[in-house]
C-alpha atoms as a printed R data frame, in Angstrom:
    type eleno elety resid chain resno       x       y       z
1   ATOM     1    CA   UNK     A     1 104.429  85.659 123.379
2   ATOM     2    CA   UNK     A     2 105.346  85.821 127.065
3   ATOM     3    CA   UNK     A     3 103.230  88.518 128.732
4   ATOM     4    CA   UNK     A     4 105.784  88.729 131.570
5   ATOM     5    CA   UNK     A     5 107.676  91.348 129.553
6   ATOM     6    CA   UNK     A     6 104.808  93.768 130.211
7   ATOM     7    CA   UNK     A     7 104.702  93.270 133.979
8   ATOM     8    CA   UNK     A     8 105.416  96.395 136.015
9   ATOM     9    CA   UNK     A     9 104.333  98.731 133.212
10  ATOM    10    CA   UNK     A    10 101.350 100.895 134.124
11  ATOM    11    CA   UNK     A    11  99.979 101.075 130.562
12  ATOM    12    CA   UNK     A    12 101.268  99.384 127.433
13  ATOM    13    CA   UNK     A    13 100.686 101.674 124.457
14  ATOM    14    CA   UNK     A    14 100.331  99.962 121.098
15  ATOM    15    CA   UNK     A    15 101.019 101.579 117.762
16  ATOM    16    CA   UNK     A    16 101.462 100.659 114.143
17  ATOM    17    CA   UNK     A    17 103.730 102.651 111.843
18  ATOM    18    CA   UNK     A    18 103.055 106.306 111.098
19  ATOM    19    CA   UNK     A    19 100.354 107.008 108.485
20  ATOM    20    CA   UNK     A    20  99.036 103.527 109.221
21  ATOM    21    CA   UNK     A    21  97.302 101.164 106.839
22  ATOM    22    CA   UNK     A    22  94.498  98.754 107.740
23  ATOM    23    CA   UNK     A    23  96.934  96.122 108.994
24  ATOM    24    CA   UNK     A    24  98.647  98.507 111.435
25  ATOM    25    CA   UNK     A    25  95.336  99.767 112.822
26  ATOM    26    CA   UNK     A    26  93.682  96.361 113.125
27  ATOM    27    CA   UNK     A    27  96.807  94.830 114.680
28  ATOM    28    CA   UNK     A    28  97.106  97.612 117.268
29  ATOM    29    CA   UNK     A    29  93.425  97.435 118.232
30  ATOM    30    CA   UNK     A    30  93.326  93.654 118.519
31  ATOM    31    CA   UNK     A    31  96.568  93.417 120.509
32  ATOM    32    CA   UNK     A    32  95.091  95.987 122.894
33  ATOM    33    CA   UNK     A    33  92.024  93.758 123.298
34  ATOM    34    CA   UNK     A    34  94.161  90.659 123.887
35  ATOM    35    CA   UNK     A    35  96.416  92.292 126.491
36  ATOM    36    CA   UNK     A    36  93.481  93.818 128.366
37  ATOM    37    CA   UNK     A    37  91.749  90.438 128.354
38  ATOM    38    CA   UNK     A    38  94.859  89.018 130.028
39  ATOM    39    CA   UNK     A    39  94.918  91.622 132.787
40  ATOM    40    CA   UNK     A    40  97.495  93.918 131.194
41  ATOM    41    CA   UNK     A    41  96.323  97.504 130.816
42  ATOM    42    CA   UNK     A    42  96.814  98.442 127.167
43  ATOM    43    CA   UNK     A    43  95.792 101.305 124.896
44  ATOM    44    CA   UNK     A    44  96.152 101.522 121.137
45  ATOM    45    CA   UNK     A    45  97.102 104.915 119.774
46  ATOM    46    CA   UNK     A    46  97.093 106.960 116.590
47  ATOM    47    CA   UNK     A    47  99.480 109.866 115.962
48  ATOM    48    CA   UNK     A    48  97.849 113.266 115.553
49  ATOM    49    CA   UNK     A    49  98.226 114.522 111.986
50  ATOM    50    CA   UNK     A    50  98.674 111.080 110.451
51  ATOM    51    CA   UNK     A    51  96.507 110.007 107.532
52  ATOM    52    CA   UNK     A    52  95.137 106.677 106.298
53  ATOM    53    CA   UNK     A    53  95.191 105.848 102.583
54  ATOM    54    CA   UNK     A    54  91.780 105.754 100.849
55  ATOM    55    CA   UNK     A    55  91.693 101.993 100.259
56  ATOM    56    CA   UNK     A    56  92.550 101.235 103.906
57  ATOM    57    CA   UNK     A    57  90.014 103.803 105.049
58  ATOM    58    CA   UNK     A    58  87.272 102.084 103.057
59  ATOM    59    CA   UNK     A    59  88.214  98.686 104.482
60  ATOM    60    CA   UNK     A    60  88.172 100.074 108.030
61  ATOM    61    CA   UNK     A    61  84.850 101.852 107.558
62  ATOM    62    CA   UNK     A    62  83.328  98.494 106.594
63  ATOM    63    CA   UNK     A    63  84.700  96.627 109.606
64  ATOM    64    CA   UNK     A    64  85.708  98.918 112.473
65  ATOM    65    CA   UNK     A    65  83.788  99.635 115.648
66  ATOM    66    CA   UNK     A    66  86.054 101.785 117.866
67  ATOM    67    CA   UNK     A    67  88.486 104.696 117.895
68  ATOM    68    CA   UNK     A    68  92.057 105.015 119.215
69  ATOM    69    CA   UNK     A    69  93.606 107.441 121.649
70  ATOM    70    CA   UNK     A    70  95.218 110.222 119.636
71  ATOM    71    CA   UNK     A    71  98.685 111.293 120.790
72  ATOM    72    CA   UNK     A    72 101.286 113.845 119.720
73  ATOM    73    CA   UNK     A    73 105.059 113.584 119.405
74  ATOM    74    CA   UNK     A    74 105.387 115.507 122.680
75  ATOM    75    CA   UNK     A    75 103.429 112.803 124.516
76  ATOM    76    CA   UNK     A    76 105.825 109.982 123.624
77  ATOM    77    CA   UNK     A    77 108.307 110.592 126.441
78  ATOM    78    CA   UNK     A    78 107.896 108.294 129.421
79  ATOM    79    CA   UNK     A    79 105.521 105.869 127.670
80  ATOM    80    CA   UNK     A    80 106.295 102.263 126.791
81  ATOM    81    CA   UNK     A    81 105.126 100.829 123.482
82  ATOM    82    CA   UNK     A    82 104.395  97.555 121.786
83  ATOM    83    CA   UNK     A    83 105.046  98.094 118.083
84  ATOM    84    CA   UNK     A    84 102.910  96.237 115.539
85  ATOM    85    CA   UNK     A    85 103.357  95.943 111.772
86  ATOM    86    CA   UNK     A    86 106.863  97.430 112.063
87  ATOM    87    CA   UNK     A    87 109.956  97.010 114.195
88  ATOM    88    CA   UNK     A    88 111.926 100.130 113.282
89  ATOM    89    CA   UNK     A    89 111.400 102.939 115.798
90  ATOM    90    CA   UNK     A    90 112.008 105.547 113.079
91  ATOM    91    CA   UNK     A    91 108.611 104.555 111.697
92  ATOM    92    CA   UNK     A    92 106.788 105.480 114.918
93  ATOM    93    CA   UNK     A    93 108.123 106.193 118.422
94  ATOM    94    CA   UNK     A    94 111.564 107.509 117.498
95  ATOM    95    CA   UNK     A    95 113.668 106.021 120.309
96  ATOM    96    CA   UNK     A    96 114.540 102.381 121.000
97  ATOM    97    CA   UNK     A    97 114.079 102.750 124.769
98  ATOM    98    CA   UNK     A    98 110.381 103.487 124.225
99  ATOM    99    CA   UNK     A    99 109.757 100.106 122.560
100 ATOM   100    CA   UNK     A   100 109.224  97.042 124.788
101 ATOM   101    CA   UNK     A   101 108.546  94.618 121.959
102 ATOM   102    CA   UNK     A   102 107.320  94.292 118.385
103 ATOM   103    CA   UNK     A   103 105.105  91.962 116.357
104 ATOM   104    CA   UNK     A   104 105.797  92.244 112.657
105 ATOM   105    CA   UNK     A   105 106.168  90.646 109.235
106 ATOM   106    CA   UNK     A   106 108.901  92.888 107.793
107 ATOM   107    CA   UNK     A   107 112.695  92.524 107.928
108 ATOM   108    CA   UNK     A   108 114.224  92.719 111.393
109 ATOM   109    CA   UNK     A   109 115.776  96.097 112.180
110 ATOM   110    CA   UNK     A   110 117.933  94.693 114.967
111 ATOM   111    CA   UNK     A   111 116.639  97.380 117.345
112 ATOM   112    CA   UNK     A   112 114.052  95.461 119.380
113 ATOM   113    CA   UNK     A   113 115.036  92.784 121.908
114 ATOM   114    CA   UNK     A   114 111.620  91.139 122.108
115 ATOM   115    CA   UNK     A   115 110.584  90.652 118.490
116 ATOM   116    CA   UNK     A   116 107.993  88.233 117.108
117 ATOM   117    CA   UNK     A   117 108.522  88.041 113.370
118 ATOM   118    CA   UNK     A   118 106.540  86.143 110.739
119 ATOM   119    CA   UNK     A   119 106.195  85.783 106.975
120 ATOM   120    CA   UNK     A   120 102.382  85.914 107.055
121 ATOM   121    CA   UNK     A   121 101.084  88.412 104.514
122 ATOM   122    CA   UNK     A   122  99.873  90.716 107.282
123 ATOM   123    CA   UNK     A   123 100.599  91.187 110.979
124 ATOM   124    CA   UNK     A   124  96.949  90.924 111.992
125 ATOM   125    CA   UNK     A   125  96.731  87.416 110.524
126 ATOM   126    CA   UNK     A   126  99.944  86.481 112.361
127 ATOM   127    CA   UNK     A   127  98.387  87.724 115.616
128 ATOM   128    CA   UNK     A   128  95.285  85.627 114.954
129 ATOM   129    CA   UNK     A   129  97.295  82.484 114.282
130 ATOM   130    CA   UNK     A   130  99.485  83.164 117.338
131 ATOM   131    CA   UNK     A   131  96.611  83.666 119.794
132 ATOM   132    CA   UNK     A   132  93.600  81.768 118.412
133 ATOM   133    CA   UNK     A   133  94.104  78.958 120.944
134 ATOM   134    CA   UNK     A   134  94.489  81.424 123.825
135 ATOM   135    CA   UNK     A   135  91.921  84.107 123.034
136 ATOM   136    CA   UNK     A   136  88.298  84.002 121.879
137 ATOM   137    CA   UNK     A   137  88.202  86.211 118.778
138 ATOM   138    CA   UNK     A   138  84.804  87.754 118.096
139 ATOM   139    CA   UNK     A   139  83.121  87.774 114.684
140 ATOM   140    CA   UNK     A   140  83.874  91.487 114.235
141 ATOM   141    CA   UNK     A   141  87.541  90.962 115.116
142 ATOM   142    CA   UNK     A   142  87.782  88.162 112.548
143 ATOM   143    CA   UNK     A   143  86.244  90.473 109.952
144 ATOM   144    CA   UNK     A   144  88.766  93.181 110.812
145 ATOM   145    CA   UNK     A   145  91.631  90.711 110.424
146 ATOM   146    CA   UNK     A   146  90.263  89.491 107.089
147 ATOM   147    CA   UNK     A   147  90.029  93.056 105.837
148 ATOM   148    CA   UNK     A   148  93.614  93.677 107.008
149 ATOM   149    CA   UNK     A   149  94.625  90.670 104.892
150 ATOM   150    CA   UNK     A   150  92.825  92.176 101.900
151 ATOM   151    CA   UNK     A   151  94.703  95.442 102.300
152 ATOM   152    CA   UNK     A   152  98.200  94.091 102.940
153 ATOM   153    CA   UNK     A   153  98.013  91.372 100.278
154 ATOM   154    CA   UNK     A   154  96.377  93.818  97.840
155 ATOM   155    CA   UNK     A   155  93.439  91.421  97.608
156 ATOM   156    CA   UNK     A   156  95.672  88.389  97.140
157 ATOM   157    CA   UNK     A   157  97.582  89.968  94.253
158 ATOM   158    CA   UNK     A   158 100.843  90.834  96.042
159 ATOM   159    CA   UNK     A   159 103.888  88.583  95.802
160 ATOM   160    CA   UNK     A   160 103.923  88.539  99.621
161 ATOM   161    CA   UNK     A   161 100.646  86.566  99.627
162 ATOM   162    CA   UNK     A   162 101.197  82.822  99.956
163 ATOM   163    CA   UNK     A   163  98.046  81.007  98.780
164 ATOM   164    CA   UNK     A   164  98.546  77.978 101.010
165 ATOM   165    CA   UNK     A   165  99.770  79.558 104.258
166 ATOM   166    CA   UNK     A   166  97.848  82.836 104.133
167 ATOM   167    CA   UNK     A   167  94.895  81.233 102.394
168 ATOM   168    CA   UNK     A   168  94.629  78.624 105.148
169 ATOM   169    CA   UNK     A   169  94.651  81.459 107.687
170 ATOM   170    CA   UNK     A   170  91.841  83.235 105.847
171 ATOM   171    CA   UNK     A   171  89.801  80.036 105.764
172 ATOM   172    CA   UNK     A   172  90.410  79.585 109.502
173 ATOM   173    CA   UNK     A   173  88.848  83.033 109.940
174 ATOM   174    CA   UNK     A   174  85.796  81.733 108.058
175 ATOM   175    CA   UNK     A   175  86.263  83.723 104.843
176 ATOM   176    CA   UNK     A   176  86.705  82.973 101.151
177 ATOM   177    CA   UNK     A   177  89.993  83.212  99.290
178 ATOM   178    CA   UNK     A   178  88.270  84.524  96.153
179 ATOM   179    CA   UNK     A   179  89.151  88.214  96.463
180 ATOM   180    CA   UNK     A   180  88.080  89.616  93.073
181 ATOM   181    CA   UNK     A   181  84.826  91.086  94.364
182 ATOM   182    CA   UNK     A   182  86.686  92.842  97.187
183 ATOM   183    CA   UNK     A   183  89.278  94.220  94.767
184 ATOM   184    CA   UNK     A   184  86.583  95.756  92.591
185 ATOM   185    CA   UNK     A   185  84.850  97.251  95.631
186 ATOM   186    CA   UNK     A   186  87.752  98.516  97.727
187 ATOM   187    CA   UNK     A   187  90.862  99.034  95.587
188 ATOM   188    CA   UNK     A   188  91.665 102.729  95.132
189 ATOM   189    CA   UNK     A   189  94.590 103.686  92.854
190 ATOM   190    CA   UNK     A   190  96.940 106.393  94.075
191 ATOM   191    CA   UNK     A   191  95.564 109.880  93.464
192 ATOM   192    CA   UNK     A   192  97.910 111.376  90.854
193 ATOM   193    CA   UNK     A   193  96.089 114.688  90.390
194 ATOM   194    CA   UNK     A   194  99.078 116.276  92.154
195 ATOM   195    CA   UNK     A   195 101.948 114.059  90.966
196 ATOM   196    CA   UNK     A   196 104.715 115.568  93.103
197 ATOM   197    CA   UNK     A   197 102.633 115.225  96.262
198 ATOM   198    CA   UNK     A   198 101.817 111.610  95.415
199 ATOM   199    CA   UNK     A   199 105.426 110.815  94.520
200 ATOM   200    CA   UNK     A   200 106.797 112.278  97.752
201 ATOM   201    CA   UNK     A   201 104.097 111.169 100.217
202 ATOM   202    CA   UNK     A   202 102.327 107.987  99.120
203 ATOM   203    CA   UNK     A   203 103.336 104.923 101.123
204 ATOM   204    CA   UNK     A   204 106.452 106.659 102.406
205 ATOM   205    CA   UNK     A   205 108.530 105.006 105.126
206 ATOM   206    CA   UNK     A   206 111.919 105.844 106.629
207 ATOM   207    CA   UNK     A   207 114.624 103.213 106.964
208 ATOM   208    CA   UNK     A   208 117.952 103.354 108.773
209 ATOM   209    CA   UNK     A   209 120.630 100.687 108.550
210 ATOM   210    CA   UNK     A   210 124.258 100.705 109.612
211 ATOM   211    CA   UNK     A   211 125.214 101.142 105.957
212 ATOM   212    CA   UNK     A   212 122.642 103.778 104.873
213 ATOM   213    CA   UNK     A   213 119.477 105.718 105.593
214 ATOM   214    CA   UNK     A   214 116.736 105.966 102.990
215 ATOM   215    CA   UNK     A   215 113.130 106.686 102.252
216 ATOM   216    CA   UNK     A   216 110.800 104.587 100.177
217 ATOM   217    CA   UNK     A   217 107.390 105.158  98.639
218 ATOM   218    CA   UNK     A   218 105.134 103.570  96.074
219 ATOM   219    CA   UNK     A   219 102.459 104.344  93.504
220 ATOM   220    CA   UNK     A   220  99.522 102.008  92.871
221 ATOM   221    CA   UNK     A   221  98.033 102.461  89.407
222 ATOM   222    CA   UNK     A   222  96.192 100.756  86.596
223 ATOM   223    CA   UNK     A   223  98.665 101.997  83.961
224 ATOM   224    CA   UNK     A   224 102.114 103.565  83.547
225 ATOM   225    CA   UNK     A   225 101.000 106.993  82.320
226 ATOM   226    CA   UNK     A   226 103.293 108.926  84.705
227 ATOM   227    CA   UNK     A   227 105.994 106.307  85.093
228 ATOM   228    CA   UNK     A   228 108.679 108.401  83.343
229 ATOM   229    CA   UNK     A   229 107.896 111.357  85.603
230 ATOM   230    CA   UNK     A   230 108.129 109.109  88.666
231 ATOM   231    CA   UNK     A   231 111.515 107.796  87.576
232 ATOM   232    CA   UNK     A   232 112.713 111.392  87.157
233 ATOM   233    CA   UNK     A   233 111.440 112.245  90.650
234 ATOM   234    CA   UNK     A   234 113.438 109.368  92.168
235 ATOM   235    CA   UNK     A   235 116.518 110.248  90.089
236 ATOM   236    CA   UNK     A   236 116.453 113.839  91.363
237 ATOM   237    CA   UNK     A   237 115.579 113.034  94.981
238 ATOM   238    CA   UNK     A   238 117.920 114.589  97.512
239 ATOM   239    CA   UNK     A   239 119.035 111.434  99.299
240 ATOM   240    CA   UNK     A   240 118.577 107.691  98.994
241 ATOM   241    CA   UNK     A   241 115.110 106.747  97.798
242 ATOM   242    CA   UNK     A   242 113.425 103.513  96.728
243 ATOM   243    CA   UNK     A   243 110.460 104.276  94.492
244 ATOM   244    CA   UNK     A   244 108.059 101.551  93.418
245 ATOM   245    CA   UNK     A   245 105.412 101.774  90.696
246 ATOM   246    CA   UNK     A   246 102.792  99.020  90.797
247 ATOM   247    CA   UNK     A   247 100.751  98.555  87.626
248 ATOM   248    CA   UNK     A   248  97.821  96.292  88.487
249 ATOM   249    CA   UNK     A   249  96.485  96.129  84.932
250 ATOM   250    CA   UNK     A   250  99.231  93.732  83.786
251 ATOM   251    CA   UNK     A   251 100.384  93.163  86.603
252 ATOM   252    CA   UNK     A   252 103.924  94.537  86.634
253 ATOM   253    CA   UNK     A   253 106.176  96.401  89.045
254 ATOM   254    CA   UNK     A   254 108.903  98.955  88.358
255 ATOM   255    CA   UNK     A   255 111.404  99.787  91.097
256 ATOM   256    CA   UNK     A   256 113.847 102.701  91.023
257 ATOM   257    CA   UNK     A   257 116.530 102.906  93.697
258 ATOM   258    CA   UNK     A   258 118.487 106.144  94.029
259 ATOM   259    CA   UNK     A   259 121.576 105.273  96.067
260 ATOM   260    CA   UNK     A   260 124.218 107.930  96.341
261 ATOM   261    CA   UNK     A   261 124.428 109.495  92.904
262 ATOM   262    CA   UNK     A   262 123.359 106.399  90.934
263 ATOM   263    CA   UNK     A   263 119.929 105.143  89.883
264 ATOM   264    CA   UNK     A   264 119.258 101.404  89.740
265 ATOM   265    CA   UNK     A   265 116.220 100.038  87.909
266 ATOM   266    CA   UNK     A   266 114.360  96.760  88.394
267 ATOM   267    CA   UNK     A   267 111.294  95.229  86.803
268 ATOM   268    CA   UNK     A   268 109.066  92.426  88.096
269 ATOM   269    CA   UNK     A   269 106.363  90.531  86.249
270 ATOM   270    CA   UNK     A   270 104.075  90.595  89.278
271 ATOM   271    CA   UNK     A   271 102.755  92.881  92.012
272 ATOM   272    CA   UNK     A   272 106.090  92.892  93.839
273 ATOM   273    CA   UNK     A   273 105.947  93.323  97.595
274 ATOM   274    CA   UNK     A   274 108.201  96.058  98.952
275 ATOM   275    CA   UNK     A   275 108.589  94.274 102.298
276 ATOM   276    CA   UNK     A   276 108.894  90.676 101.142
277 ATOM   277    CA   UNK     A   277 110.664  90.971  97.782
278 ATOM   278    CA   UNK     A   278 112.191  94.349  96.940
279 ATOM   279    CA   UNK     A   279 113.595  95.571 100.286
280 ATOM   280    CA   UNK     A   280 115.283  92.237 101.122
281 ATOM   281    CA   UNK     A   281 117.030  92.386  97.735
282 ATOM   282    CA   UNK     A   282 118.117  95.993  98.329
283 ATOM   283    CA   UNK     A   283 119.460  95.110 101.790
284 ATOM   284    CA   UNK     A   284 121.278  92.030 100.522
285 ATOM   285    CA   UNK     A   285 122.766  93.805  97.498
286 ATOM   286    CA   UNK     A   286 123.732  97.185  98.906
287 ATOM   287    CA   UNK     A   287 124.221  96.359 102.569
288 ATOM   288    CA   UNK     A   288 127.347  94.275 102.013
């Protein structure tokens, strides 16, 4: 990364996607540390009203040592942002002109001129591998990055996790690649006590392409007890919606894509990554 792109900017604000997970929060905080260490004034931010999922919250409580600046939608105007863990402005700052650059591991949106993209299982690990020869990461920062890996790879169970590449990164951090103990301690299935709320809010992101706009969400469970109800929710959704049900007991993944007035169904014999497996297929298939 060439820090020259930040020259002349009073403060570089750094944000992950809305309703951030551990990876977004860790990536934003650590990039703030790195930029400040290099003489570039930077501040990581959190959007007022956003929430963090229970599993990510537990991981952060075990590893975090600071708090962000909280901002509102009204405070976005006039600020310049570095996006982390996403590169689609609809998932955070709203307008392309507010984004200077992005560091991410999802599909390229085509919106950001200065984009550093990787296939590491989480953005925080990509940042570590990118800067470890230029920045002295502390023990607590390495722990935060490791915990971000746990969250974004679902404790090594996600199809986005590459045992050799990501595992080597974890070992470089000084941690084990045996994640079972962490899964038992930190994994929290989606709260389905209010199914409609869970179906409509859990893991939801907005996507906009030149061929369609859509929303996507997911459910993490240890069974398929409400799978039929989830399929019905996606079928009846008012708009395009990609719904993903992850059953960790098998493991198996069910994906339902409502596109126009049709419902498409897919099944994977693994914990299928939305970013690395399902969305690229949707884009390739329906974006033609």
